[in-house]
C-alpha positions as CSV (number, residue, x, y, z in Angstrom):
1,X,113.1,-124.2,-82.5
2,X,113.7,-126.7,-79.7
3,X,111.8,-129.8,-78.4
4,X,109.0,-129.5,-81.0
5,X,111.7,-130.1,-83.7
6,X,112.9,-133.3,-82.1
7,X,111.5,-136.7,-82.6
8,X,111.4,-139.4,-79.9
9,X,115.1,-140.0,-79.7
10,X,115.4,-142.1,-82.9
11,X,117.1,-141.4,-86.1
12,X,114.2,-140.6,-88.4
13,X,114.5,-137.1,-89.7
14,X,111.6,-137.0,-92.2
15,X,109.2,-134.1,-91.8
16,X,111.4,-132.0,-89.5
17,X,110.5,-128.3,-89.9
18,X,113.5,-126.6,-91.6
19,X,115.6,-129.8,-91.5
20,X,116.5,-129.3,-95.2
21,X,118.4,-126.2,-94.3
22,X,120.6,-127.7,-91.6
23,X,123.1,-129.0,-94.0
24,X,123.7,-125.4,-95.2
25,X,125.6,-124.6,-92.0
26,X,129.1,-124.2,-93.2
27,X,132.4,-124.6,-91.4
28,X,133.6,-121.0,-92.1
29,X,133.1,-118.1,-94.3
30,X,134.4,-119.0,-97.8
31,X,137.9,-117.6,-98.3
32,X,137.4,-117.8,-102.1
33,X,134.8,-118.4,-104.7
34,X,134.9,-122.1,-104.0
35,X,132.3,-122.8,-101.3
36,X,133.5,-124.9,-98.4
37,X,131.7,-128.2,-97.7
38,X,128.5,-128.2,-95.7
39,X,128.8,-129.1,-92.0
40,X,126.9,-132.4,-92.3
41,X,129.0,-133.4,-95.3
42,X,132.1,-132.8,-93.3
43,X,130.8,-135.1,-90.6
44,X,130.2,-137.8,-93.3
45,X,133.6,-137.4,-94.7
46,X,135.3,-137.7,-91.3
47,X,133.3,-140.8,-90.4
48,X,134.1,-142.4,-93.8
49,X,137.8,-141.5,-93.4
50,X,137.9,-143.6,-90.2
51,X,136.1,-146.5,-91.8
52,X,133.1,-146.4,-89.4
53,X,130.0,-148.4,-90.4
54,X,127.2,-146.8,-92.5
55,X,124.9,-147.0,-89.5
56,X,127.4,-145.0,-87.4
57,X,127.6,-142.4,-90.2
58,X,123.8,-142.2,-90.3
59,X,123.5,-141.9,-86.6
60,X,126.2,-139.3,-86.1
61,X,124.9,-137.1,-88.9
62,X,121.4,-137.3,-87.4
63,X,122.5,-136.3,-83.9
64,X,124.6,-133.4,-85.2
65,X,121.6,-132.2,-87.1
66,X,119.4,-132.4,-84.0
67,X,121.9,-130.6,-81.9
68,X,122.0,-127.7,-84.4
69,X,118.2,-127.6,-84.7
70,X,117.8,-127.6,-80.9
71,X,120.0,-124.6,-80.7
72,X,118.1,-122.6,-83.3
73,X,120.6,-123.5,-86.1
74,X,123.6,-121.8,-84.4
75,X,126.9,-123.0,-85.8
76,X,128.6,-125.4,-83.4
77,X,131.7,-123.2,-83.4
78,X,129.7,-120.6,-81.5
79,X,128.7,-123.1,-78.8
80,X,130.4,-125.3,-76.3
81,X,130.0,-127.5,-73.2
82,X,126.9,-125.6,-71.8
83,X,124.9,-126.1,-75.0
84,X,126.0,-129.8,-75.2
85,X,125.0,-130.3,-71.5
86,X,121.6,-128.6,-72.1
87,X,120.9,-130.7,-75.1
88,X,121.8,-134.0,-73.4
89,X,119.8,-133.1,-70.3
90,X,116.8,-132.3,-72.6
91,X,117.1,-135.8,-74.2
92,X,117.0,-137.5,-70.8
93,X,114.4,-135.3,-69.0
94,X,112.0,-134.2,-71.7
95,X,112.4,-136.8,-74.4
96,X,113.1,-139.6,-71.9
97,X,115.5,-141.4,-74.2
98,X,117.4,-144.5,-73.1
99,X,120.8,-144.4,-71.6
100,X,122.4,-145.9,-74.8
101,X,120.6,-143.3,-77.0
102,X,121.9,-140.5,-74.8
103,X,125.4,-141.9,-74.9
104,X,125.3,-142.2,-78.7
105,X,124.2,-138.5,-78.9
106,X,127.2,-137.5,-76.7
107,X,129.6,-139.6,-78.8
108,X,128.3,-138.0,-82.0
109,X,128.7,-134.4,-80.7
110,X,132.1,-135.1,-79.3
111,X,133.1,-136.5,-82.6
112,X,131.9,-133.3,-84.3
113,X,134.0,-131.1,-82.1
114,X,137.1,-133.1,-81.8
115,X,137.4,-134.8,-85.2
116,X,135.5,-132.4,-87.5
117,X,136.0,-128.9,-86.0
118,X,139.2,-129.7,-84.2
119,X,138.0,-128.1,-80.9
120,X,138.2,-129.3,-77.4
121,X,135.1,-128.4,-75.4
122,X,136.4,-130.0,-72.2
123,X,134.5,-132.2,-69.9
124,X,130.7,-132.1,-70.2
125,X,129.6,-132.3,-66.5
126,X,126.3,-132.0,-64.6
127,X,124.4,-133.8,-67.3
128,X,121.1,-135.4,-66.2
129,X,121.8,-139.0,-67.1
130,X,119.2,-141.5,-68.4
131,X,118.9,-144.5,-66.2
132,X,120.1,-147.7,-67.7
133,X,117.7,-150.5,-66.8
134,X,119.2,-153.9,-66.0
135,X,117.5,-156.2,-68.3
136,X,118.2,-159.8,-69.2
137,X,117.9,-160.7,-72.9
138,X,114.8,-162.6,-74.1
139,X,115.7,-166.2,-74.8
140,X,113.7,-168.9,-76.4
141,X,113.8,-172.6,-75.3
142,X,114.8,-175.2,-77.9
143,X,111.2,-176.2,-78.3
144,X,110.2,-172.5,-78.8
145,X,112.8,-172.1,-81.5
146,X,111.3,-175.1,-83.3
147,X,107.9,-173.6,-83.0
148,X,109.1,-170.4,-84.7
149,X,111.2,-172.0,-87.4
150,X,108.4,-174.4,-88.4
151,X,106.2,-171.4,-89.2
152,X,108.7,-170.0,-91.6
153,X,109.6,-171.2,-95.1
154,X,111.8,-170.3,-98.1
155,X,114.6,-167.7,-97.7
156,X,113.3,-166.3,-94.4
157,X,113.6,-169.8,-92.9
158,X,117.2,-170.1,-94.1
159,X,118.1,-166.7,-92.7
160,X,116.5,-167.3,-89.4
161,X,118.2,-170.7,-89.2
162,X,121.6,-169.0,-89.7
163,X,120.8,-166.4,-87.0
164,X,120.1,-169.2,-84.5
165,X,122.5,-171.8,-85.8
166,X,125.5,-169.5,-86.2
167,X,124.7,-166.7,-83.8
168,X,124.7,-164.1,-86.5
169,X,123.4,-160.6,-86.1
170,X,120.7,-159.7,-88.6
171,X,122.9,-157.2,-90.5
172,X,125.7,-159.9,-90.6
173,X,123.4,-162.4,-92.1
174,X,122.2,-160.0,-94.8
175,X,125.7,-159.0,-95.7
176,X,127.0,-162.5,-96.3
177,X,128.6,-163.0,-99.7
178,X,129.2,-166.2,-101.7
179,X,133.0,-166.2,-100.9
180,X,132.2,-166.0,-97.1
181,X,130.9,-169.6,-97.1
182,X,133.3,-172.4,-96.5
183,X,131.4,-175.7,-97.0
184,X,134.5,-177.9,-96.5
185,X,135.4,-176.4,-93.1
186,X,131.8,-175.8,-92.0
187,X,132.5,-172.1,-91.4
188,X,131.1,-168.7,-92.2
189,X,133.4,-165.7,-92.4
190,X,131.7,-162.7,-90.9
191,X,133.3,-159.6,-92.4
192,X,133.1,-156.2,-90.8
193,X,130.9,-157.2,-87.9
194,X,130.1,-154.9,-85.0
195,X,133.2,-152.9,-84.2
196,X,134.5,-153.5,-87.8
197,X,135.8,-156.9,-86.7
198,X,136.0,-160.1,-88.8
199,X,135.3,-163.4,-87.2
200,X,134.7,-167.1,-88.0
201,X,131.2,-168.4,-87.3
202,X,129.7,-171.9,-87.4
203,X,128.0,-173.2,-90.5
204,X,125.4,-175.7,-89.2
205,X,125.3,-178.9,-91.2
206,X,121.5,-178.9,-91.3
207,X,121.3,-175.7,-93.3
208,X,123.8,-176.8,-96.0
209,X,121.2,-178.3,-98.4
210,X,119.0,-175.1,-98.1
211,X,122.1,-172.9,-98.6
212,X,123.2,-174.8,-101.7
213,X,119.7,-174.4,-103.2
214,X,119.8,-170.7,-102.3
215,X,123.2,-170.3,-104.1
216,X,121.7,-172.0,-107.1
217,X,119.0,-169.4,-107.3
218,X,121.5,-166.6,-106.8
219,X,123.7,-168.0,-109.6
220,X,120.7,-167.8,-112.0
221,X,120.1,-164.2,-111.0
222,X,123.8,-163.4,-111.3
223,X,124.0,-164.8,-114.8
224,X,121.0,-162.9,-115.9
225,X,122.4,-159.6,-114.4
226,X,125.7,-160.1,-116.1
227,X,124.3,-161.1,-119.5
228,X,121.4,-158.8,-119.9
229,X,121.9,-155.8,-117.6
230,X,125.6,-155.8,-116.7
231,X,124.6,-155.3,-113.1
232,X,127.2,-155.6,-110.3
233,X,126.8,-156.3,-106.6
234,X,127.3,-153.3,-104.5
235,X,130.7,-152.9,-102.7
236,X,132.0,-150.6,-100.0
237,X,133.5,-147.4,-101.5
238,X,137.1,-148.4,-100.7
239,X,136.7,-151.9,-102.3
240,X,134.8,-150.5,-105.3
241,X,137.8,-148.2,-106.0
242,X,140.3,-151.0,-105.5
243,X,138.4,-153.6,-107.4
244,X,136.3,-151.7,-110.0
245,X,135.1,-155.0,-111.5
246,X,134.8,-156.9,-108.3
247,X,131.1,-156.5,-108.1
248,X,130.8,-158.6,-111.3
249,X,132.7,-161.5,-109.8
250,X,130.7,-164.5,-108.5
251,X,132.4,-164.5,-105.1
252,X,131.3,-161.0,-104.3
253,X,127.6,-161.7,-104.9
254,X,125.3,-161.5,-101.9
255,X,123.9,-164.7,-100.6
256,X,120.5,-163.0,-100.0
257,X,120.3,-160.4,-102.9
258,X,117.5,-157.9,-103.2
259,X,114.9,-158.4,-105.8
260,X,115.1,-154.8,-107.0
261,X,118.1,-153.0,-108.5
262,X,119.6,-149.8,-107.0
263,X,121.0,-146.9,-109.0
264,X,124.1,-145.2,-107.6
265,X,123.3,-141.5,-107.7
266,X,127.0,-140.6,-108.1
267,X,127.9,-143.0,-110.9
268,X,124.5,-143.8,-112.4
269,X,125.4,-147.5,-112.3
270,X,122.8,-150.1,-111.5
271,X,123.8,-152.2,-108.5
272,X,122.2,-155.1,-106.7
273,X,122.3,-154.8,-102.9
274,X,121.3,-157.4,-100.3
275,X,117.8,-157.9,-99.1
276,X,116.4,-155.3,-96.6
277,X,116.4,-156.4,-93.0
278,X,112.7,-155.8,-92.8
279,X,112.1,-158.9,-94.9
280,X,113.2,-161.2,-92.1
281,X,111.9,-159.0,-89.4
282,X,108.4,-159.2,-90.7
283,X,108.6,-163.0,-91.2
284,X,110.0,-163.4,-87.7
285,X,107.2,-161.3,-86.2
286,X,104.6,-163.3,-88.1
287,X,106.1,-166.6,-87.0
288,X,106.1,-165.7,-83.4
289,X,102.5,-164.5,-83.5
290,X,101.4,-167.8,-85.2
291,X,103.3,-169.9,-82.6
292,X,101.1,-168.5,-79.8
293,X,104.1,-167.4,-77.7
294,X,103.8,-164.5,-75.4
295,X,107.5,-163.7,-75.4
296,X,108.5,-160.5,-77.3
297,X,110.9,-162.4,-79.5
298,X,112.8,-160.7,-82.4
299,X,115.5,-161.7,-84.9
300,X,118.1,-160.8,-82.3
301,X,116.4,-163.2,-79.8
302,X,117.7,-166.1,-82.0
303,X,121.3,-164.9,-81.4
304,X,120.6,-164.7,-77.6
305,X,119.2,-168.2,-77.8
306,X,122.3,-169.5,-79.6
307,X,124.6,-168.2,-76.9
308,X,122.4,-169.5,-74.0
309,X,122.0,-173.0,-75.5
310,X,125.7,-173.3,-76.1
311,X,126.5,-172.5,-72.5
312,X,123.8,-174.9,-71.4
313,X,125.5,-177.6,-73.4
314,X,128.7,-177.0,-71.5
315,X,130.8,-175.1,-74.0
316,X,133.5,-172.8,-72.6
317,X,132.4,-169.2,-72.2
318,X,135.6,-168.0,-74.0
319,X,134.6,-170.1,-77.0
320,X,131.1,-168.7,-77.0
321,X,132.6,-165.2,-76.7
322,X,134.7,-165.9,-79.8
323,X,131.8,-167.2,-81.8
324,X,129.6,-164.2,-80.9
325,X,132.4,-161.7,-81.6
326,X,132.2,-160.0,-78.2
327,X,135.2,-157.8,-77.3
328,X,134.4,-157.9,-73.6
329,X,133.8,-161.2,-71.8
330,X,131.3,-159.4,-69.5
331,X,128.9,-159.0,-72.5
332,X,128.9,-162.8,-72.9
333,X,128.5,-163.4,-69.2
334,X,125.0,-161.9,-69.3
335,X,123.9,-165.3,-70.7
336,X,125.2,-167.2,-67.7
337,X,122.3,-165.8,-65.7
338,X,119.9,-167.6,-68.0
339,X,121.6,-171.0,-68.0
340,X,120.0,-174.0,-66.3
341,X,117.1,-174.1,-63.9
342,X,115.8,-170.8,-62.6
343,X,115.4,-172.4,-59.2
344,X,119.1,-173.4,-58.8
345,X,118.3,-176.0,-56.2
346,X,116.1,-173.6,-54.1
347,X,112.7,-174.9,-52.9
348,X,109.9,-172.4,-52.5
349,X,108.6,-172.3,-48.9
350,X,105.1,-172.7,-50.4
351,X,106.1,-176.2,-51.7
352,X,107.1,-177.2,-48.1
353,X,103.7,-176.5,-46.6
């Protein structure tokens, strides 16, 4: 069971032949009547113990599952560097995944061996690497941002305004809670951003009226949940244990709560999570289409535009780096290639004829 069992380098596992049996691979023969945890559950436990993000957990579990399926469900303890090299080469050559996808697969498999199984498989060499294309981010002009925002309304307009006005990632916007908003200082506290880092972001003055209106709607929903259904906002596992009633406090409510409730399968409690990212993604796609633009703009394009427009306005690149939450200045420097005129004072020889 090899390439036919693998999808196109993404994380969806639905419909895999035999995929429901992969989790049955166990770490060792049971020494007693108590069965040891399944392999994939051990991966989940190790990821959570290191406080990695839910997306990282989902991706690592998916790649471990694919690795096992690719090798005919052999236990990873019976394999090593040759099998890892063969799998990574398969991803690059046959599946033609991107360089970042291949790197993520390698990270997940190394995590499995080093952190879960406690094995050192050595250096994985002679891997056919996916080529990493050098692409500049898509950026909208100020007029193009106006065109897009004018074709949005309601909550999607507010969320898109925060993506552009504060440079938020889509996931960061969705995860905002009431206590993260500081109207007096004009700041947003982004908690657990990429790399599990907190940072302070701008709160644009122009969104304050819309944001206050949104909080008024959230307050009504919160009061209704608390009075009639005793529903709490969802919290990360560690915080839920530390503050068992924290989800019922006003400050912990999501700024953009979901319309439907979610039932925790372990506790049976009804919780209210934040809106799904697809809500804004669909609204953004529709607004771009209606604007008549040919650029392939997405929600993340608004963050790219935020950074580029700040640099064009003359702000220090270190300050922009801080607002974006980049660990490496080189990540922020990609926007310097987009600042100013594309001609940079160069006259085409055609214009001189």
